[in-house]
N, C-alpha and C positions, 0 to 999 in steps of 0.2 A: 504493500500500500504506500509506503513511504520511500520506496526505492528511487533514487535519483538517476536520471538518464546518463549522467557522466560516470565513467568508470573510475572507481576509487575516490569518489567525492565523499567528503565527510558530511553525513546527514545528521544534523542535530548533535547534541552533546554525547559523544562517545559511541556513535553508531556509524560504522563504515560498511559500505556495500561494495563488494568486488564481484564482477561478473565475468564468467568465462564459459566457454562451450565445451561439453554439454553440461557443465556443473555450475550451479549458482552457490556462491559462498557468502554467508552472512556472518560478520564478526560484530558481536554485541559486547561492548565494554561495560564495566561496572557503572550503572547509572547514578551511583551515590554522588551527591554534590554538596558543597557547603550550605548550611542553612541560611547564611547571609544572602545567598543568591536569590532566595525567594521563589525558587522553582522546585516543584515537587518532582520526585523521581518518576519517570515515565517508563512503562514497559513497551518495548518495541513490538508492534504487531507484524508478524510474518505470515502472510497469506500464501498458502501453497495451492497452486492451480491443480486442476484435475489431471491425473496422469503423472504426478510427481510425488515421491515419498521422501520424508525427511528423517535423518538420523544424526544423533549427536556423536561427534568423533573426538573432541577434546573438551576437557572441563578444567577450569582453574578458578581462582578467586576473582580474577579480574577479566577473564576472557572466556567466552563460550562460542565455539564455532559450529555452525550447522552446515552440512553438506547435503544438497538436494540432488539426489540421483534419479535418473529416469525410472519410472515404475516398471517392474519386471513384467514381461508378457505373460509368463506363467501365472502370476498372481491375478492378472486381469481375466484370464481364461477361467481360473478357479472361481472367481467371483461371479462371472456370467453363467457358468455351467454348474449351478448348484445341484445337489442331489435330487431335489424335488423336480426341477425342470427336466433333468435327464430321465427320471422315472416317468413323469407325466408324458413327455414326448414319446418315449418308447411304448407306453401303453396306448397312446393315441395311434401310432403307426400300426401296432398289433391289431387294434380294434378295426381300423380301416381295412387292413388286409384280410382279416377274418370275415368281416361283413361283406366285403366285395366278392369273396369266393362263395359264401353261403347264399346270399340274397341275390336273386336274379334282377335284371333290369326291369323296371316297372314299379319299384317301390316308391320312386319319386316321379311325378308327372307334372307337366306344364301345358298350358294352353298356348298354341302357336298358330299364327295365321297361315292359311294355305295359299294356293295360287291366286294371282290378282284377278279381279273381275267379280261380278255380282252373280250369285247362284242361289237357288232355292235349297231348302233343307234336303230334299230328295237328291238333287244334283250333288250336294256335298257328300251325302252318303255314298253315291256312286264313285266319287273321287277316292274313296278309301281303297278301292281295288286297283287304282291307276298306278302303274309301276313308276311313272315319272314323279308322282307325288310321294311315293314311298322313298325314292332316291333323294328327293328334296329334303327329307328329314333324316338322311343318313342311314336309311334302311331300318330305322327303328319302328316298332309296332305302333300303329294308329288304329282307331276304331275297333279296339279289341274288346269292347264291352258297351253297356248302356251309357248314355250321356257322355259319349266321347266326341260328339260332333255338335256344333251350334252355329247359327247364323247371326251375325251381329250387324245391325243397321244403326249407325250412330251410337246412341246410348241404349238402344233396344237390343235385347238378346233373346233369340228364339232357339230353344233347345229341344222342341218337340215337333216343329214343322206345322203347328196349328195355324199360324198367321198366313203362311204362303208367300211372305215377302222375300224379296231378293236382297242379299247382302254378302258380306265377306265371310268365307268359310274359316272356322277355327277348329283345330283338331287337338285332342288331348293326347300328347305324345309322351311315350315312356322315355325317361332320362336315365343316364348311366348312374347306377348305384355307387360305383367307385368314386366318381366325381362328386357326388353328393356327400359321401362320407368324408372325402378329403376336405371339402369345404367346411363341414361341421367340425372336424378335428382341428383344422387351422384356426377357425373362429374361436373355438373353446380354448385352444392353447394361447391365442392372442389375448383373450380376456384374463387368463391366469397370469400371463406375463405383466399385464398392466396392473393387476392387483399386487404383484410383487415389487412394483415401483419402477419398472422400465418406462421409458418415455413412450406415451401412446402413439405419437406420430411416427416414431421409428417402427414400432410393432405393427401398426396397421399398414403402413406403406410396404414394409418388408413382407407381411403376410399377403398383401395383394400381388406383389411381385412373384411370390411362390405359387400363388394361384394361376398366374399367367404362365409360369414355367411348367405347371402340371397340365396346362391346356384347358383349365376350367373357364377362364376368361381370356380375351385377346389382350395383346400388349397395350393397345390404345386405351383400354378401359382402366388401366392402373392409375393413370393421371387424367383420365377423361373428365372426372368430376371437377377438376380445377377450372374447366372452361364453362361450367354451369353458371347461369345467371345468379343463382343464390350465393355461390361462393364468391363470385366477382363483386356482387353488391356488398357482401360482408367486408371484403377487403377494402373497398373504397369508403365504407362507413367509419372505419377506424380514424383516419385523419379528420373527417368531418366532426366527429365527437370531440377530438382533441382541440380543434380550433374553437368549437363552441365553449368548451370548458375554460379555455384560456381567456375568454372575454371577461370573466368575473361576474357576469350578470346573474348567473345562477346562485352564486354565493350571496350576493346582495338580496336577491329575492327570497332565498331561504332564511336569511337573517330576519327579514320582516315577517315571514310566515311563522317561524318558530316562536318568536316573542318570548314571554316569560310566564309559562304555565305554572300553576300552583301545585299540581300533583302529577304523578306518573300517568294516570289515566287520561289526563288532559294533554300530556306531552306526546304520547304515542300516536294519536290521530294526526297531530301536526307533523309527525315524522313520516308515517306510513303513506298517507294520502298524497302529499306533495311529491315524495320520492317515487311513488308508483306512477303518478301522472308524468313526471319527468322521464322516467324510464320508458314510457310509451313512445316518446318522440326522440329520445336520446338513448344511445347504447346503455343498457342497464349496468354493465360493468363500469363504464366511465362515470355514470351517475353515482354509484356506490363509492367509487374511489374518491370522487369529489366531495362526498358528504361525510366521509370518515373523519377528517380533521375538523370539519365544521361541527359535527355532533359531539366530538370529544371535548372541544372547547365549550360548547353549549352545555353539555352535561355537567362539567365541572363548575360552570358558572351557576347552574341551578342546584348543585349539590346532589345530583342524581348519579348513581353508579353507571359508568358506560356499559357495563354488562347487561343492563336493562334495555339498552337502545340498539346495540350493535347487531344482535341477532334479528330483531324486527326490521332493522334497516336492510339487511341482506334479503330477507323474505319479501320485503316491499319491492326491492329492485327486480326480483324474479317474477312477482305477480304483475308488475307493470310492463315487463319485457314482452309479455304475450298479448298485450292489448292491441298493438298495431304491428304492422309488418316490419318496421324498422327498429323495434324495441330490442330485439335480440337476434342472434344468429339462428336460433331454433326456428323462428317463423320464416326466415329467408330460405333455409334448407327445406322446410316443409312445403313451401310454395313451389320450389323447383322439383321436389321429388314426387309431387302429386298432381302437377298441372296437366299431365297427359290424360287423366281420367276425371279430374275435378269438373264440376258443372261449369260450362262455358269454355273449358279448355285452357283457362288462364291461371288456374291455381288460386291460392288465397289472395284476396284483395287487401288493400291497405287496412280497412276496418272490418274485415270479416269476423274476427274474434272479439271486436270491441264491446258489444253488449254483454257477452258472457264474461269477458275479462274484467269489465268495470263492476259488475255485480259480485263477482268473486272477490275483487279487491275490497269492496265495501264489507262483505261478509267476513273476510279474514281479518280485516281491521278490528271488527267487533270482537272476534274470537281472541286475537292477540291482546286486546285491552282487558278482556276478562281474565286471561291467564297471566297478566303482567305482575300482579301482586301475589302470585302463588309461588311455591317453591320450585315449580317447573322452570321458571325463567330466572336464572342466576348464573353468575360466572363461576369459574373454578375457585377453589379455596385460596389459591395464591393471591387473588385480588384483595381479599379482605384481611389476610394475615400478613402483617408487616412486623418483622422482627425488630428488636431494639437496635441491632447492628445497622439495619437499613436506615432507621431514623437518625442514628448517630452519624452515618456516612453522609447524609444529605444536610446535616446541620450547617456545615461550613465548606461548601464545595468551591472549586476554582471557577470563577465566573468573570464575565466582562461587565463593565459599567457602561450603560448606554442610556441616552435620553431620547424621549419621544414626545410627540404632540398628540393630543386626543381630539378626535373629530367624530361627528355622527357616524354610525348609530351608537357609539359608546358614550358620547356626551349626554348630558341631561339625566345622569344616573350616578349613584354612588360608586366609589372605587370597588367596594365589595360586590355590588350588583353587576358591574361591568365584566367581572370574571377575569381581569387581567392577571391577577395573582395566581389563578389556577391554570394559566397557559403552560403547557409542557416546556420545561427548561427555565422558567422564571422562578427565582427564589426569593427575591426581596423587591418590594415596590415602595417608593416614597414620593409624595407630592412635593413639587417645587413651586411655592407661591400660590398654591391652590388649596381648596377645601376637599378633603376626601369624602365628605358627606354628599357632595354634589359636584360632579365634574362638569366643566363648561367647555364649549368649543374653543380649542386653542390652548388648553391647559397643558403644562409641561410636567412630565413624570420621569423620574430616574429609576432604572431597573437594574438588578443584578441577575444576569442570566447566562446560561451556557450558549455555545454556538447554535445548538438546536433551538434554544429559546429565541435567539436573534432571528433565525429563519422563520420561526412561527410568528414572531411579532411583525415581520415584514409582510407576511401573508394574511394578517388579521385585518379585516375591514375596520376602519375608524382609527388606525394607528399609523402615524407618519414619523419616520426618523427625523431627529432634530437637524441633521445635516443634509436634508433631502435636496436642497438647492445645489450643494457642492456635488452630490452624486449625479445630478443631471449633466454636469460637465463631462462625464465619461462618454457621452454620446448616445445615439439612439439604438445601437446594436445590443439590445437588452438580452437577446438570446445567448450572446457570447460573454456576458458579464456574470461573474460568480464571486462568491466570498472565498477568501483564501486565509487560512491560518498559517502564519510564518513564525519560525523561531530565529531570533537574531543571532548572527555570527559574531564572535568576539571582535572581529575587525569590520563590523557592519557600519556603513556610513549613517545608518539611522540612529546610532548611539551618540553621534555628535550633536544632534538636535537641530542642525541647520536645515535638514530636509523638512522637518515639521514646522519650522518657524514660518515658512511661506508655503501655503497650500498648493500654489501653482507650481512649485518646484517638484513636489511629489507627483503631481499630475503630468508635468512636462517630461520628466526623466523616467518615471516608472509607470505612467498610465494608470495610476491607482488613487483611491481615496481612503483615508483611514476611517474605519467604521467604529472600532472600539479597541481598547487595550491600554496598557498591558494586562494580561490575564493574571489574576491573583485570587487569594482567598477572599470571601465576602467580608470578613472582618477587617481586612486591610483596605481602608478607605482611600489611601493615597499610595498606590504601588509605584515603585520607581522603575525606570527603564534601565535594564541591565543586559549583559550578554546572556542569551538563553531565554529572554522574555518572549512571550507569545503575543503577537498582535493580530488583529483582524482587519483585513483590507477587502475592498471591492475593486476588481480590476477586470479589464477585458482579457480574455484568454490569449489573444494574440500577443499582448504585451508581455505576458508571463513566459510564453514559449518561443516567441520570435523577436519582436522589436527590442525588448530590453531583457532578454533571457540572461545574458552574461552579467548584467548589473544586478539582477535579482539573485543570481547564484552567488555572487560575491557578498551580497548584503545579508543573505538568509542561509542558514544551514539546513533548514527544513521548510518545505512549502507543501501544504496540503489543501487541495481544492475541496470545498464543502459541497456535497452533492445536493442537487435540487435547490440551489440557492440563488438562481437567477431572479432578478426583480420582475414583478408582475407587469405585464404590458397593459396597464389600466391607469385611469386618472387623467390623462391628457386629452385635449380636444380631438386630436386625430384618433386616439384610442377609442373615444366614445363613438365617433363616426364608424370606425371599423367594427366595433362591437354591434352597433345597430345594423350594419350591413350583414354581418354574419348571422345574427338571429333572424332578421327579416327574410333573407334568402333561404334559410333552413325551413322556416314556416311555409314559404312559397313552394319549395320543393315537395313538402308533404302534401299540400293541397293539389299540386299538379299530378302526383302519383295517384291520388284518390279520384281525380276528375278526368284525367286523360287516359283513354283506353289504349292499351298496347305500349305504354311508356314503361320501360324497364328501370328498376332501381339503379343498377350499376351505370346506366347511361346518364340519368339525371344526376347521380352523385358524382360522376366523373366531371361533368360540366361544372358542378359546384366547386369541386376541388380546384379546377383551373381558375375559377373566379377568386377563390381564397388565395391562391398563389399570386394572382394579379394584384390584389389589395394588400398583400403581405400579412394576411391573417395566419399563415402557416408557411414554413420554409420548405424547400424541396427535400432537404435532409430529414426534416421532421416528418414529412409524409411517409418516407420509407421506415423511419424509426417506429412510427405508431402501428404500421401494419404488422400483424402477428402471424408470422409464417407457420408457427407450430399449430395454431388453431386451424388454419387453412389446410395444412397437410393431414390433420386428424380427420377433418370432414372429407377430404379427398379419398383417404384410405377407407373410411367407412362407406362411402358411396360405392367404391370398388367391391367391398365385401357384400354390400347389399345387392349389387348386380350379380355376384356369384351365387348368393343364396337364392335369388330369384330364378336365374337361368337353369340351375340344377334341380329345381322343384322342391327345395327344402322349405321355402316360404309357404308354398301351397300345402305341403304336408303339415307344417305347424299350424296354418290357418284352419285346416280341417280338424285338427285335434282341439283347437280352441273352440270351434263351433260344437264339437262333440261334447266338450266339457261344459261350456257356457250356453245355456238355452235362453233366448230372448235378447232383445237389444240392450237392456240395462246390464245384463250379465256379461255380454260381449264387451261393452264399453268399460266396465269395471276391470275385466281381464286385461284389456289393452292398457289401461291406466297402470295397473299393478306391474305388468311386464315392463313398461317403459320406465316406471319409477325405479324398479329393481336394477335394470341395466344402467340407468342414469346415475346410480350411486357409484359405479365403477368406470363407466365410459363417458366420454364427452357427450353432452346433451344433444348437440347437433348430429353427432354420429349415431345416436340412438334413433333419431328421426330418419336418417338415411337408411338405417338397417331395417326398421320396422315398417316403413312406408309401403314397401311391396306387399307385406302381409295384409294390409288393409284392402288392397285391391283383390287379393285372393279371397278374403272373407266376403266381400261384396259379390264376387263371382259365384261363390258357393251358396250364399243366401242373399238374393236380390232385395229382400226387404230391408237390409241394412242401408243406412244413409252413409255414403262415402264421405260427405262433407262433415257429418257429425263425428265420425271416427277420426277424421283428420284433425278436427278441433280437439278431441280428447287426447290424441297423440301429442299435439303441440302443447297443450296445457300440462300434461304429465311430464313430458320431456323438459319443459322449460322451468320446472320447479322441483327442487330436491331439498327437503328440509331436515332429513334424518341423519345426514353425515356431512362433514365439512368438505369431503372429497367430491361430493356430487355436483357442486357448482362453485365456480371460482370466486364469487362474491362471499360465499361462506368462509373460504380461506382468507379472504382479504380482511374481514372483520374479526377473525379469530384472535389475533394478538391484542387488538384494542379492547375487546370485551373480555379477554382472559377466559375464553371458552375452551372446553375440552370436548372430546368425542362424546362422552357421556351426556354433556349438556345438550348437544344437538339431538341425540337420540331421545332424551327425556322430553324436551320441549318441542322438538320438531316432529316427533311421531304423532302427537295429538293434532298438530296443525296439518300434517300430511293427510291424516285420515279425514279430517273435516274438509280439506281441499278436494279430496276424491269425491266425497258425497256431493259437494257443491258443484263440482265440474260436471258430473254425470247428470245432476238435476237440471242445471241451467242449459247444458247442451241439448238435452231432450226437449226443453222448452223452446229453444231458439234455432235448432237446426233446420235447414231447408226441408220442405215437404218432399218425401220420397214416395213416388207412385209406383204401384206394382201392376204391371199389365197382365193380361190373360195368359201370356206365354211365360210368366214368371220372371221377366227381366224388367229393369227400370226403363221407362219410356222417356222420350224427350219432353221438353217443356211445353211445346205446342200441343202434343197429344195429351199431356196432363191437363192443360187448361180446357181442351175440348171435352175430355172425359168428365171433368167436374161440371162444366156448363150443361152438358146433356144429361147429367145425373146417371151416367153409366156406372153400374155396380162393379164393373171390372177395375175401376180405379179406386184403390184403397189409400187413404191419406194416413201416413204414419207420422205422428207428431210427438 
């Protein structure tokens, strides 16, 4: 972390870094220093990258040398090939081979279209004996039993020949049992590897490549899902969400909405409902990430434990993410995976699940409020158990002294109500010439805080650093400006004092502005500048690494860049115009997607990204940084597995067993929900949709009374919410540290919410799903025929609601 790029450079007091290939040698001298220096002993952090192991070779009272050698290949192989994986893989291959030899082809079957052209049912039956048709399906058996032929006219399916209409012939074709068993074995093995901690994108893409090698799918299918409109739309939505969150408008709005509730039951609706609605128009992951620091500060200001808010925050983001098409990747993948059979042929619309999603959000808000004051919702014991050592350690830490000005919304309230003293990293607060009972706009406050506290203060609405005018002289490239902690070299020109006498000298020669320092104990009110003192600067990264790199290296023995410390691009007139343009165009895009037929999300979002680049709302480098390739690869691999499970007939076999187990539409929906929730606890939620979407089509083909739209909604709602484990959704992992939650906390509180969510999902989907009409032939008829049947009062049309 603190390694200097120069070979042999002395980094800080007593730390020397020597680099050689292929060995990295760290020499750490005794850090003990005279007490008069006023600097506490510091332990050097040695971060070892993956693939490297460390071992101590010499030890003495003043010198410890660590030699980092390359990780042995045999050790890596032993780690990857554990006993469980070898046994499981061997058993899978044994089962595949045994089943393939014992079971004949025909165990798995799929419906496949026959020769082009329109035919009657009798003509389709006659084609069963045609040698060309048999060769078309690779010589596999077709028409070897009842209900092996059907005629499809649009959405209407005739499997008896009663209608006499002409349509496309579909044949029930026997599939290779060996390929089906290979697919099942690889899919099961991939799930087990993900459960053991292997990266899911590597496992799924590798499994898809093995399926192509075995001939189950063609090579283009491995990465074919990457070109789907859902995956492309998801990729472009990442930079849009980042640009919107950078405006700061959401934080200001949430500050006004949250207010100052008097109880937890009043606070939770103010958290859940706004977060749910924001997640409907903004990526729910970005919304939760944006709200975590806001709620942490807000909860401390109200005196409420963060553990009471963090888990509902994650659940609210998941509930809101399925209200609209752009709320989460689950909806985008569901649209792409089901559009070929969805009503109208376009898949989910922008607000297809909005009525159901909004009602579920309101209902779950009430449930979470009822459970808030129970023992089900609490953090782990580590949150409330503070040892005496912890309290003593925080009594007098090393801090910076910094002055700030107070502005609305923190003004017009007392210092205690403002919550400034409870901001993370802030240890002492004192008013300068103002009354703590009532802060006014422009009041000055002095704080003792760590570097994390300085970053939190800069990001808190209503707080402005006292030297904000000097900081503006650093220029407009705020994305390249960071805070730097530096340790002064004994020969540093900063110790002479001439550089600090004139602020323009520091800015001219170093491109930096002093923010705070020197760092000292909070009890030391007037720390002196000495060799080894730690100062906090804000500077442009180019000045540190390029323009004045040599001068910085001579003045400082250690330079550390503070992560995520760039100033926010808000507050100026140009910033306000840019923020308004970003929010306005985002709303305009959502309305265009809802009103313009045929407009794809990835097309509209790509145009919006170009506009954001034009107005500098986001940089080109930031666009590529925000795109998450791991999520895209997970979805791509899952789509390939879904195609393999469909083409081999495994999905049709599973769907048949589901219908045999679950009788009735409610039971089928509940089964689909439970299956999706179970898989979502271990596999990426979007991947669950890609895997299970083909099963919905098979269920509807086997039982035409089922509404494909309703099943699609159930699958989307179930896959987009996972409350029982932190591994099921990334927002659960994001709030886990802040709320101090454990796995047991999610299982205890989330299981009740998941059960209620299942009941509400099935109930509201049954109420709002589109009408499914059953024709005399047993297949779903088109919309025009449905309206005609209802108008004529034809008893052959049965409305399923």
